[in-house]
C-alpha positions in Angstrom: 17.1 4.2 7.9 16.4 7.2 6.9 15.2 10.2 8.7 12.1 10.1 6.9 11.3 6.4 7.8 12.1 7.1 11.5 9.0 10.2 10.8 6.8 7.2 9.8 6.2 8.4 5.7 8.1 6.7 3.8 7.4 4.0 0.8 8.5 1.7 -0.1 7.8 0.5 -4.1 7.9 -3.2 -4.6 8.3 -5.0 -7.9 8.8 -8.1 -10.0 8.0 -10.9 -12.3 4.9 -13.1 -11.0 5.2 -15.7 -8.2 8.7 -14.2 -6.9 7.5 -14.0 -3.3 7.1 -9.9 -2.4 3.2 -10.7 -1.1 5.0 -13.0 1.4 8.2 -11.2 2.2 5.9 -7.8 2.8 3.2 -10.1 4.8 6.8 -10.0 7.3 6.2 -6.8 8.2 5.2 -6.0 11.7 1.9 -4.3 12.5 0.8 -3.5 9.5 -2.7 -3.8 7.4 -3.1 -5.8 4.5 -6.3 -4.3 2.3 -6.6 -6.9 -0.8 -6.5 -4.5 -3.5 -8.0 -7.0 -6.1 -11.4 -6.9 -5.1 -13.5 -4.8 -7.0 -14.7 -3.1 -3.9 -11.4 -2.4 -3.1 -10.9 -1.3 -6.6 -13.9 1.3 -6.6 -12.4 2.7 -3.2 -9.5 3.2 -4.8 -11.3 5.7 -7.7 -10.6 8.2 -4.0 -7.5 7.7 -2.1 -8.6 9.2 0.9 -11.3 7.4 1.4 -9.2 4.6 1.5 -6.6 5.7 4.1 -9.7 6.3 6.2 -10.4 2.6 6.5 -7.0 1.9 7.8 -5.9 1.8 11.0 -2.6 1.1 11.5 0.1 3.7 10.5 1.6 0.8 7.8 -0.4 -0.5 5.4 0.7 -2.9 2.0 -1.2 -2.6 -1.0 -0.5 -5.8 -2.9 -1.9 -6.1 -6.0 -2.1 -1.9 -6.4 -1.8 -2.2 -10.2 -5.6 -2.6 -9.8 -6.1 0.7 -9.0 -6.4 3.5 -12.1 -3.3 5.5 -11.1 -1.3 4.2 -7.7 1.3 6.4 -8.4 -1.2 8.8 -6.8 -1.4 6.5 -3.6 2.1 6.9 -3.0 2.2 10.3 -3.0 -0.8 10.6 -0.4 0.8 8.2 1.8 3.9 10.0 2.1 2.2 13.3 2.0 
């Protein structure tokens, strides 16, 4: 495990073709929240990442379907910062 991951500010960007089990895999992450980024209300919140991260209570957040957001890479940067 990297030093960055031990500090708790690491990210994982998991990609792949449809229906291969990405969501099932990440649902096994203990103590994680799973906001549904496919919902229109979440897409709207996704316009301002700081608002979305203010809604979650855990340090581990899994953003499935994040490609629906305008700039998903920006979320990664904000999460690490």
